[in-house]
GUKOLVO-459240 format. One record per atom (N, C-alpha, C): residue number from 0; x, y, z; atom name. Coordinates in nm, 2 decimals, padded with zeros to 4 digits. Example, Ala and Ser with C-alpha at 12.3 -4.5 7.8 and 13.67 -1.06 7.14 Angstrom:
// GUKOLVO-459240
    k      xx      yy      zz   a
    0   01.32  -00.57   00.78   N
    0   01.23  -00.45   00.78  CA
    0   01.32  -00.33   00.78   C
    1   01.28  -00.22   00.71   N
    1   01.37  -00.11   00.71  CA
    1   01.29   00.00   00.79   C
***
This chain:
// GUKOLVO-459240
    k      xx      yy      zz   a
    0   04.10   04.85   00.79   N
    0   04.09   04.71   00.72  CA
    0   03.95   04.66   00.75   C
    1   03.89   04.61   00.65   N
    1   03.75   04.56   00.65  CA
    1   03.75   04.43   00.74   C
    2   03.64   04.42   00.81   N
    2   03.63   04.30   00.90  CA
    2   03.50   04.22   00.86   C
    3   03.50   04.09   00.88   N
    3   03.39   04.00   00.84  CA
    3   03.28   04.02   00.97   C
    4   03.16   03.99   00.93   N
    4   03.05   04.01   01.02  CA
    4   03.09   03.90   01.14   C
    5   03.07   03.96   01.26   N
    5   03.11   03.86   01.38  CA
    5   02.99   03.76   01.41   C
    6   02.87   03.78   01.36   N
    6   02.76   03.69   01.38  CA
    6   02.78   03.57   01.30   C
    7   02.77   03.45   01.37   N
    7   02.78   03.33   01.31  CA
    7   02.67   03.30   01.20   C
    8   02.72   03.21   01.10   N
    8   02.62   03.18   00.98  CA
    8   02.52   03.07   01.01   C
    9   02.56   02.98   01.10   N
    9   02.49   02.85   01.11  CA
    9   02.42   02.86   01.25   C
   10   02.31   02.79   01.27   N
   10   02.25   02.78   01.40  CA
   10   02.33   02.72   01.52   C
   11   02.40   02.61   01.49   N
   11   02.48   02.56   01.60  CA
   11   02.59   02.66   01.64   C
   12   02.66   02.74   01.55   N
   12   02.75   02.83   01.59  CA
   12   02.68   02.96   01.65   C
   13   02.57   02.99   01.60   N
   13   02.50   03.11   01.66  CA
   13   02.46   03.07   01.82   C
   14   02.41   02.95   01.84   N
   14   02.37   02.91   01.97  CA
   14   02.49   02.92   02.06   C
   15   02.60   02.87   02.01   N
   15   02.73   02.88   02.09  CA
   15   02.77   03.02   02.12   C
   16   02.76   03.10   02.02   N
   16   02.79   03.25   02.03  CA
   16   02.70   03.32   02.12   C
   17   02.56   03.30   02.12   N
   17   02.47   03.36   02.21  CA
   17   02.49   03.31   02.34   C
   18   02.52   03.19   02.37   N
   18   02.54   03.14   02.51  CA
   18   02.65   03.22   02.57   C
   19   02.77   03.23   02.50   N
   19   02.88   03.28   02.54  CA
   19   02.86   03.43   02.57   C
   20   02.79   03.49   02.47   N
   20   02.77   03.65   02.48  CA
   20   02.69   03.68   02.61   C
   21   02.58   03.58   02.64   N
   21   02.51   03.62   02.75  CA
   21   02.59   03.61   02.88   C
   22   02.67   03.51   02.88   N
   22   02.77   03.50   03.01  CA
   22   02.87   03.62   03.01   C
   23   02.93   03.66   02.91   N
   23   03.03   03.76   02.91  CA
   23   02.96   03.90   02.94   C
   24   02.85   03.93   02.87   N
   24   02.79   04.06   02.89  CA
   24   02.75   04.09   03.03   C
   25   02.71   03.97   03.10   N
   25   02.67   03.99   03.24  CA
   25   02.80   04.04   03.33   C
   26   02.91   04.00   03.28   N
   26   03.04   04.03   03.36  CA
   26   03.09   04.16   03.32   C
   27   03.08   04.20   03.20   N
   27   03.15   04.32   03.15  CA
   27   03.04   04.44   03.13   C
   28   02.93   04.41   03.13   N
   28   02.82   04.51   03.08  CA
   28   02.83   04.64   03.17   C
   29   02.85   04.63   03.31   N
   29   02.85   04.75   03.38  CA
   29   02.96   04.84   03.35   C
   30   03.08   04.77   03.32   N
   30   03.20   04.85   03.28  CA
   30   03.19   04.93   03.14   C
   31   03.10   04.87   03.07   N
   31   03.06   04.93   02.93  CA
   31   02.96   05.04   02.94   C
   32   02.91   05.06   03.06   N
   32   02.82   05.17   03.09  CA
   32   02.68   05.13   03.07   C
   33   02.65   05.00   03.07   N
   33   02.52   04.95   03.05  CA
   33   02.45   04.93   03.19   C
   34   02.32   04.97   03.21   N
   34   02.25   04.94   03.33  CA
   34   02.21   04.80   03.35   C
   35   02.18   04.76   03.48   N
   35   02.13   04.63   03.50  CA
   35   02.01   04.60   03.40   C
   36   01.92   04.69   03.37   N
   36   01.81   04.67   03.29  CA
   36   01.85   04.63   03.15   C
   37   01.95   04.71   03.10   N
   37   02.00   04.69   02.97  CA
   37   02.07   04.55   02.95   C
   38   02.14   04.52   03.05   N
   38   02.21   04.39   03.06  CA
   38   02.10   04.27   03.06   C
   39   02.00   04.30   03.14   N
   39   01.89   04.19   03.15  CA
   39   01.82   04.18   03.02   C
   40   01.80   04.30   02.95   N
   40   01.73   04.29   02.82  CA
   40   01.80   04.22   02.72   C
   41   01.93   04.23   02.72   N
   41   02.02   04.16   02.63  CA
   41   02.01   04.00   02.65   C
   42   02.03   03.97   02.78   N
   42   02.02   03.84   02.83  CA
   42   01.89   03.77   02.78   C
   43   01.79   03.84   02.80   N
   43   01.65   03.79   02.76  CA
   43   01.66   03.75   02.62   C
   44   01.71   03.85   02.53   N
   44   01.72   03.82   02.38  CA
   44   01.80   03.69   02.36   C
   45   01.90   03.67   02.44   N
   45   01.99   03.55   02.42  CA
   45   01.91   03.43   02.46   C
   46   01.83   03.44   02.56   N
   46   01.75   03.32   02.61  CA
   46   01.64   03.29   02.51   C
   47   01.58   03.39   02.45   N
   47   01.48   03.38   02.36  CA
   47   01.53   03.31   02.23   C
   48   01.64   03.35   02.18   N
   48   01.69   03.29   02.06  CA
   48   01.73   03.15   02.09   C
   49   01.81   03.12   02.19   N
   49   01.85   02.99   02.22  CA
   49   01.73   02.90   02.25   C
   50   01.63   02.95   02.32   N
   50   01.51   02.87   02.34  CA
   50   01.43   02.83   02.21   C
   51   01.43   02.93   02.12   N
   51   01.37   02.91   02.00  CA
   51   01.44   02.81   01.90   C
   52   01.57   02.82   01.91   N
   52   01.66   02.71   01.84  CA
   52   01.63   02.57   01.90   C
   53   01.64   02.57   02.03   N
   53   01.62   02.43   02.09  CA
   53   01.47   02.38   02.07   C
   54   01.38   02.47   02.06   N
   54   01.25   02.43   02.04  CA
   54   01.23   02.37   01.90   C
   55   01.30   02.44   01.81   N
   55   01.29   02.39   01.67  CA
   55   01.35   02.26   01.66   C
   56   01.47   02.24   01.72   N
   56   01.54   02.10   01.72  CA
   56   01.45   02.00   01.76   C
   57   01.38   02.03   01.87   N
   57   01.29   01.93   01.93  CA
   57   01.17   01.90   01.84   C
   58   01.11   02.00   01.78   N
   58   01.00   01.98   01.68  CA
   58   01.05   01.90   01.57   C
   59   01.17   01.93   01.51   N
   59   01.22   01.85   01.40  CA
   59   01.24   01.71   01.43   C
   60   01.29   01.68   01.56   N
   60   01.31   01.55   01.60  CA
   60   01.17   01.47   01.62   C
   61   01.07   01.55   01.68   N
   61   00.95   01.49   01.70  CA
   61   00.89   01.46   01.55   C
   62   00.90   01.56   01.46   N
   62   00.83   01.54   01.33  CA
   62   00.90   01.43   01.26   C
   63   01.04   01.41   01.27   N
   63   01.11   01.29   01.21  CA
   63   01.04   01.16   01.26   C
   64   01.02   01.16   01.39   N
   64   00.97   01.04   01.44  CA
   64   00.83   01.00   01.40   C
   65   00.74   01.11   01.39   N
   65   00.61   01.10   01.34  CA
   65   00.60   01.06   01.19   C
   66   00.70   01.12   01.12   N
   66   00.71   01.09   00.97  CA
   66   00.75   00.94   00.95   C
   67   00.84   00.89   01.03   N
   67   00.88   00.75   01.03  CA
   67   00.76   00.67   01.06   C
   68   00.69   00.70   01.17   N
   68   00.57   00.62   01.21  CA
   68   00.47   00.62   01.11   C
   69   00.46   00.73   01.03   N
   69   00.35   00.75   00.93  CA
   69   00.39   00.65   00.81   C
   70   00.52   00.65   00.77   N
   70   00.56   00.56   00.66  CA
   70   00.54   00.41   00.70   C
   71   00.57   00.38   00.83   N
   71   00.57   00.23   00.87  CA
   71   00.42   00.20   00.87   C
   72   00.33   00.29   00.91   N
   72   00.19   00.26   00.92  CA
   72   00.14   00.23   00.78   C
   73   00.17   00.31   00.68   N
   73   00.13   00.30   00.54  CA
   73   00.18   00.17   00.49   C
   74   00.31   00.14   00.52   N
   74   00.37   00.02   00.47  CA
   74   00.31  -00.11   00.52   C
   75   00.26  -00.10   00.65   N
   75   00.21  -00.22   00.71  CA
   75   00.06  -00.24   00.68   C
   76  -00.01  -00.13   00.67   N
   76  -00.17  -00.15   00.66  CA
   76  -00.22  -00.14   00.52   C
   77  -00.15  -00.07   00.43   N
   77  -00.20  -00.07   00.28  CA
   77  -00.21  -00.21   00.22   C
   78  -00.11  -00.30   00.24   N
   78  -00.13  -00.44   00.19  CA
   78  -00.25  -00.51   00.24   C
   79  -00.29  -00.48   00.37   N
   79  -00.40  -00.54   00.44  CA
   79  -00.52  -00.49   00.37   C
   80  -00.53  -00.36   00.34   N
   80  -00.64  -00.31   00.28  CA
   80  -00.66  -00.35   00.14   C
   81  -00.55  -00.36   00.07   N
   81  -00.55  -00.41  -00.06  CA
   81  -00.60  -00.56  -00.07   C
   82  -00.56  -00.64   00.02   N
   82  -00.60  -00.77   00.03  CA
   82  -00.75  -00.79   00.06   C
   83  -00.81  -00.69   00.14   N
   83  -00.94  -00.69   00.17  CA
   83  -01.03  -00.65   00.05   C
   84  -00.98  -00.56  -00.03   N
   84  -01.04  -00.50  -00.15  CA
   84  -01.04  -00.62  -00.26   C
   85  -00.94  -00.70  -00.27   N
   85  -00.92  -00.81  -00.36  CA
   85  -01.03  -00.92  -00.32   C
   86  -01.07  -00.94  -00.20   N
   86  -01.16  -01.03  -00.15  CA
   86  -01.29  -00.99  -00.19   C
   87  -01.34  -00.88  -00.16   N
   87  -01.47  -00.84  -00.21  CA
   87  -01.50  -00.82  -00.35   C
   88  -01.39  -00.81  -00.43   N
   88  -01.41  -00.80  -00.56  CA
   88  -01.47  -00.94  -00.63   C
   89  -01.46  -01.04  -00.55   N
   89  -01.50  -01.16  -00.59  CA
   89  -01.65  -01.18  -00.55   C
   90  -01.70  -01.09  -00.48   N
   90  -01.84  -01.09  -00.45  CA
   90  -01.94  -01.09  -00.57   C
   91  -02.04  -01.17  -00.56   N
   91  -02.14  -01.16  -00.68  CA
   91  -02.20  -01.04  -00.69   C
   92  -02.21  -00.96  -00.59   N
   92  -02.28  -00.83  -00.59  CA
   92  -02.18  -00.71  -00.64   C
   93  -02.06  -00.75  -00.65   N
   93  -01.95  -00.65  -00.69  CA
   93  -01.97  -00.61  -00.84   C
   94  -01.96  -00.49  -00.87   N
   94  -01.96  -00.44  -01.02  CA
   94  -01.85  -00.34  -01.03   C
   95  -01.83  -00.32  -01.17   N
   95  -01.72  -00.22  -01.21  CA
   95  -01.76  -00.08  -01.15   C
   96  -01.90  -00.05  -01.15   N
   96  -01.95   00.08  -01.11  CA
   96  -01.92   00.11  -00.97   C
   97  -01.95   00.00  -00.89   N
   97  -01.93   00.01  -00.75  CA
   97  -01.78   00.03  -00.72   C
   98  -01.70  -00.05  -00.80   N
   98  -01.55  -00.03  -00.79  CA
   98  -01.50   00.11  -00.81   C
   99  -01.56   00.17  -00.92   N
   99  -01.52   00.31  -00.96  CA
   99  -01.56   00.40  -00.85   C
  100  -01.69   00.37  -00.78   N
  100  -01.74   00.46  -00.68  CA
  100  -01.65   00.46  -00.56   C
  101  -01.58   00.34  -00.53   N
  101  -01.49   00.32  -00.42  CA
  101  -01.36   00.36  -00.46   C
  102  -01.33   00.39  -00.58   N
  102  -01.19   00.43  -00.63  CA
  102  -01.09   00.30  -00.62   C
  103  -01.15   00.18  -00.64   N
  103  -01.06   00.06  -00.65  CA
  103  -01.05   00.00  -00.78   C
  104  -01.09   00.06  -00.90   N
  104  -01.08   00.03  -01.04  CA
  104  -00.96   00.11  -01.09   C
  105  -00.86   00.04  -01.13   N
  105  -00.75   00.11  -01.18  CA
  105  -00.78   00.16  -01.33   C
  106  -00.71   00.26  -01.37   N
  106  -00.72   00.32  -01.51  CA
  106  -00.68   00.20  -01.61   C
  107  -00.74   00.20  -01.72   N
  107  -00.71   00.10  -01.82  CA
  107  -00.57   00.13  -01.88   C
  108  -00.49   00.03  -01.89   N
  108  -00.36   00.05  -01.94  CA
  108  -00.35   00.04  -02.09   C
  109  -00.31   00.13  -02.16   N
  109  -00.30   00.13  -02.30  CA
  109  -00.16   00.13  -02.34   C
  110  -00.11   00.01  -02.40   N
  110   00.02  -00.01  -02.42  CA
  110   00.04   00.00  -02.58   C
  111   00.15   00.08  -02.61   N
  111   00.18   00.11  -02.75  CA
  111   00.30   00.01  -02.77   C
  112   00.26  -00.10  -02.85   N
  112   00.37  -00.20  -02.88  CA
  112   00.49  -00.15  -02.94   C
  113   00.47  -00.05  -03.02   N
  113   00.59   00.01  -03.08  CA
  113   00.68   00.09  -02.99   C
  114   00.63   00.13  -02.88   N
  114   00.71   00.21  -02.78  CA
  114   00.74   00.12  -02.67   C
  115   00.71  -00.01  -02.66   N
  115   00.73  -00.09  -02.54  CA
  115   00.88  -00.12  -02.53   C
  116   00.92  -00.13  -02.41   N
  116   01.07  -00.16  -02.38  CA
  116   01.08  -00.22  -02.23   C
  117   01.19  -00.26  -02.21   N
  117   01.22  -00.30  -02.07  CA
  117   01.36  -00.25  -02.02   C
  118   01.39  -00.28  -01.90   N
  118   01.52  -00.24  -01.84  CA
  118   01.59  -00.35  -01.78   C
  119   01.71  -00.38  -01.82   N
  119   01.78  -00.50  -01.78  CA
  119   01.90  -00.47  -01.69   C
  120   01.93  -00.57  -01.60   N
  120   02.05  -00.56  -01.52  CA
  120   02.12  -00.70  -01.53   C
  121   02.26  -00.71  -01.52   N
  121   02.32  -00.84  -01.53  CA
  121   02.42  -00.86  -01.41   C
  122   02.43  -00.97  -01.36   N
  122   02.52  -01.02  -01.25  CA
  122   02.59  -01.13  -01.29   C
  123   02.72  -01.14  -01.26   N
  123   02.79  -01.27  -01.30  CA
  123   02.82  -01.36  -01.18   C
  124   02.80  -01.49  -01.20   N
  124   02.81  -01.60  -01.11  CA
  124   02.90  -01.70  -01.17   C
  125   02.96  -01.79  -01.10   N
  125   03.02  -01.91  -01.15  CA
  125   02.94  -01.99  -01.24   C
  126   02.98  -01.99  -01.37   N
  126   02.92  -02.07  -01.48  CA
  126   02.80  -02.01  -01.52   C
  127   02.76  -01.89  -01.49   N
  127   02.64  -01.82  -01.55  CA
  127   02.64  -01.68  -01.54   C
  128   02.55  -01.61  -01.61   N
  128   02.52  -01.46  -01.60  CA
  128   02.38  -01.45  -01.57   C
  129   02.34  -01.39  -01.47   N
  129   02.20  -01.37  -01.43  CA
  129   02.16  -01.23  -01.49   C
  130   02.05  -01.23  -01.57   N
  130   02.00  -01.12  -01.62  CA
  130   01.86  -01.09  -01.57   C
  131   01.84  -00.97  -01.50   N
  131   01.72  -00.93  -01.44  CA
  131   01.65  -00.84  -01.53   C
  132   01.53  -00.85  -01.56   N
  132   01.45  -00.76  -01.65  CA
  132   01.32  -00.72  -01.59   C
  133   01.28  -00.60  -01.62   N
  133   01.16  -00.55  -01.56  CA
  133   01.03  -00.58  -01.65   C
  134   00.94  -00.65  -01.60   N
  134   00.82  -00.70  -01.68  CA
  134   00.73  -00.58  -01.71   C
  135   00.69  -00.51  -01.61   N
  135   00.58  -00.41  -01.63  CA
  135   00.46  -00.47  -01.70   C
  136   00.43  -00.42  -01.82   N
  136   00.30  -00.46  -01.88  CA
  136   00.33  -00.55  -02.01   C
  137   00.45  -00.61  -02.02   N
  137   00.47  -00.69  -02.13  CA
  137   00.47  -00.84  -02.11   C
  138   00.45  -00.92  -02.21   N
  138   00.43  -01.06  -02.18  CA
  138   00.57  -01.14  -02.15   C
  139   00.68  -01.09  -02.20   N
  139   00.80  -01.15  -02.19  CA
  139   00.91  -01.07  -02.26   C
  140   01.02  -01.13  -02.28   N
  140   01.13  -01.06  -02.35  CA
  140   01.21  -01.16  -02.43   C
  141   01.27  -01.12  -02.53   N
  141   01.37  -01.19  -02.60  CA
  141   01.51  -01.13  -02.55   C
  142   01.60  -01.22  -02.50   N
  142   01.74  -01.18  -02.46  CA
  142   01.83  -01.20  -02.56   C
  143   01.91  -01.10  -02.59   N
  143   02.01  -01.10  -02.69  CA
  143   02.15  -01.08  -02.62   C
  144   02.25  -01.14  -02.69   N
  144   02.39  -01.12  -02.63  CA
  144   02.50  -01.12  -02.75   C
  145   02.61  -01.06  -02.71   N
  145   02.72  -01.06  -02.80  CA
  145   02.85  -01.04  -02.72   C
  146   02.96  -01.07  -02.78   N
  146   03.09  -01.05  -02.72  CA
  146   03.12  -00.90  -02.76   C
  147   03.18  -00.83  -02.67   N
  147   03.22  -00.69  -02.69  CA
  147   03.31  -00.68  -02.82   C
  148   03.27  -00.60  -02.92   N
  148   03.35  -00.59  -03.04  CA
  148   03.27  -00.65  -03.16   C
  149   03.18  -00.74  -03.13   N
  149   03.09  -00.80  -03.23  CA
  149   02.99  -00.71  -03.28   C
  150   02.97  -00.70  -03.41   N
  150   02.87  -00.60  -03.46  CA
  150   02.73  -00.62  -03.44   C
  151   02.69  -00.75  -03.41   N
  151   02.55  -00.78  -03.39  CA
  151   02.52  -00.86  -03.28   C
  152   02.39  -00.84  -03.23   N
  152   02.35  -00.93  -03.12  CA
  152   02.29  -01.06  -03.17   C
  153   02.30  -01.16  -03.10   N
  153   02.25  -01.29  -03.12  CA
  153   02.14  -01.33  -03.02   C
  154   02.02  -01.38  -03.07   N
  154   01.92  -01.41  -02.98  CA
  154   01.96  -01.53  -02.90   C
  155   01.95  -01.52  -02.77   N
  155   01.99  -01.63  -02.68  CA
  155   01.87  -01.70  -02.62   C
  156   01.76  -01.64  -02.61   N
  156   01.64  -01.72  -02.57  CA
  156   01.54  -01.61  -02.53   C
  157   01.41  -01.68  -02.51   N
  157   01.30  -01.60  -02.47  CA
  157   01.27  -01.64  -02.32   C
  158   01.22  -01.53  -02.25   N
  158   01.19  -01.56  -02.11  CA
  158   01.06  -01.48  -02.07   C
  159   00.99  -01.54  -01.99   N
  159   00.86  -01.49  -01.95  CA
  159   00.85  -01.45  -01.80   C
  160   00.96  -01.49  -01.74   N
  160   00.96  -01.45  -01.59  CA
  160   01.10  -01.43  -01.55   C
  161   01.13  -01.30  -01.50   N
  161   01.27  -01.26  -01.47  CA
  161   01.31  -01.35  -01.34   C
  162   01.44  -01.38  -01.34   N
  162   01.54  -01.35  -01.43  CA
  162   01.58  -01.46  -01.53   C
  163   01.66  -01.42  -01.62   N
  163   01.70  -01.51  -01.74  CA
  163   01.85  -01.55  -01.70   C
  164   01.88  -01.68  -01.72   N
  164   02.02  -01.72  -01.69  CA
  164   02.10  -01.76  -01.82   C
  165   02.20  -01.70  -01.85   N
  165   02.29  -01.73  -01.96  CA
  165   02.40  -01.83  -01.91   C
  166   02.38  -01.96  -01.95   N
  166   02.48  -02.07  -01.89  CA
  166   02.58  -02.11  -02.00   C
  167   02.59  -02.02  -02.10   N
  167   02.68  -02.06  -02.21  CA
  167   02.84  -02.06  -02.15   C
  168   02.91  -02.16  -02.19   N
  168   03.04  -02.16  -02.14  CA
  168   03.13  -02.06  -02.22   C
  169   03.25  -02.05  -02.16   N
  169   03.35  -01.95  -02.24  CA
  169   03.38  -02.01  -02.38   C
  170   03.41  -01.92  -02.46   N
  170   03.43  -01.97  -02.61  CA
  170   03.54  -02.05  -02.62   C
  171   03.65  -02.03  -02.54   N
  171   03.78  -02.12  -02.55  CA
  171   03.78  -02.19  -02.42   C
  172   03.69  -02.19  -02.34   N
  172   03.69  -02.26  -02.22  CA
  172   03.78  -02.21  -02.11   C
  173   03.86  -02.10  -02.13   N
  173   03.94  -02.05  -02.02  CA
  173   03.96  -01.90  -02.01   C
  174   03.94  -01.83  -02.13   N
  174   03.97  -01.68  -02.13  CA
  174   03.84  -01.60  -02.10   C
  175   03.84  -01.52  -01.99   N
  175   03.73  -01.44  -01.96  CA
  175   03.68  -01.36  -02.07   C
  176   03.55  -01.34  -02.08   N
  176   03.50  -01.27  -02.19  CA
  176   03.42  -01.14  -02.14   C
  177   03.42  -01.04  -02.23   N
  177   03.33  -00.91  -02.19  CA
  177   03.21  -00.93  -02.28   C
  178   03.10  -00.97  -02.20   N
  178   02.97  -00.99  -02.28  CA
  178   02.87  -00.87  -02.26   C
  179   02.81  -00.85  -02.37   N
  179   02.70  -00.75  -02.37  CA
  179   02.56  -00.80  -02.38   C
  180   02.46  -00.75  -02.32   N
  180   02.33  -00.80  -02.32  CA
  180   02.23  -00.69  -02.36   C
  181   02.12  -00.73  -02.42   N
  181   02.01  -00.63  -02.46  CA
  181   01.89  -00.72  -02.47   C
  182   01.77  -00.66  -02.45   N
  182   01.64  -00.73  -02.45  CA
  182   01.54  -00.66  -02.53   C
  183   01.45  -00.73  -02.59   N
  183   01.33  -00.67  -02.66  CA
  183   01.20  -00.73  -02.61   C
  184   01.10  -00.63  -02.60   N
  184   00.97  -00.68  -02.54  CA
  184   00.90  -00.78  -02.63   C
  185   00.82  -00.87  -02.58   N
  185   00.75  -00.97  -02.65  CA
  185   00.60  -00.96  -02.60   C
  186   00.50  -00.95  -02.70   N
  186   00.36  -00.96  -02.68  CA
  186   00.29  -01.07  -02.76   C
  187   00.25  -01.17  -02.68   N
  187   00.17  -01.28  -02.75  CA
  187   00.27  -01.34  -02.86   C
  188   00.38  -01.38  -02.82   N
  188   00.49  -01.44  -02.89  CA
  188   00.54  -01.36  -03.01   C
  189   00.51  -01.24  -03.01   N
  189   00.56  -01.16  -03.12  CA
  189   00.65  -01.04  -03.06   C
  190   00.78  -01.03  -03.11   N
  190   00.88  -00.94  -03.06  CA
  190   00.82  -00.79  -03.12   C
  191   00.84  -00.70  -03.02   N
  191   00.78  -00.57  -03.06  CA
  191   00.86  -00.45  -02.97   C
  192   00.85  -00.33  -03.01   N
  192   00.90  -00.22  -02.93  CA
  192   01.05  -00.19  -02.96   C
  193   01.10  -00.13  -02.85   N
  193   01.24  -00.08  -02.87  CA
  193   01.34  -00.16  -02.79   C
  194   01.46  -00.15  -02.83   N
  194   01.57  -00.22  -02.76  CA
  194   01.58  -00.16  -02.61   C
  195   01.62  -00.26  -02.52   N
  195   01.64  -00.21  -02.39  CA
  195   01.77  -00.14  -02.38   C
  196   01.81  -00.11  -02.26   N
  196   01.95  -00.06  -02.24  CA
  196   02.05  -00.18  -02.25   C
  197   02.17  -00.15  -02.29   N
  197   02.27  -00.26  -02.31  CA
  197   02.36  -00.27  -02.17   C
  198   02.37  -00.38  -02.13   N
  198   02.46  -00.40  -02.01  CA
  198   02.58  -00.48  -02.04   C
  199   02.70  -00.45  -01.97   N
  199   02.81  -00.52  -02.00  CA
  199   02.87  -00.58  -01.88   C
  200   02.92  -00.71  -01.89   N
  200   02.97  -00.79  -01.77  CA
  200   03.11  -00.85  -01.82   C
  201   03.19  -00.88  -01.73   N
  201   03.30  -00.95  -01.75  CA
  201   03.28  -01.10  -01.69   C
  202   03.27  -01.20  -01.78   N
  202   03.24  -01.33  -01.74  CA
  202   03.36  -01.41  -01.74   C
  203   03.39  -01.48  -01.62   N
  203   03.51  -01.55  -01.61  CA
  203   03.49  -01.70  -01.62   C
  204   03.37  -01.74  -01.65   N
  204   03.34  -01.89  -01.66  CA
  204   03.31  -01.95  -01.53   C
***
């Protein structure tokens, strides 16, 4: 009958197996015809493997700590650097060429109005629905809404700073409604681009 390989597949299991093997081979090695030197050689292999595994665990733990420290350092210091850059950009001797040389001039953003869009999320609260939208490089949005099942969206209003609040009451004053929302980008008071994603909420009034 075929047998599965006795060697464990994972490092924790291998470490446990190696530790037990080292202990047992020392007890039964002589009875199996092994010399003390052969037993010692196998025990050294066991020690080397366990030592390597433990060393790797320690390195991983150290690396994890250093990686966290790196992210914290970047998170804390980059805003300080950005603030300092912002300050010297107001210097009368500052120029775009200097900024480019320092790498502190961002690339020019070219927005295709026909491709512009936004992403929205909606949350329900008593007496209102909060609609959060992503501004990115647009001036604002037109917010549209409809009851689920209605064929067309209706313009609810324009917003230039997220979030938008829909404070309309329930149609009959008491029955919860399934509302759907969508938004379109606005540039200089002109609607443009593509429809956003559609979000659905149950509004209880």
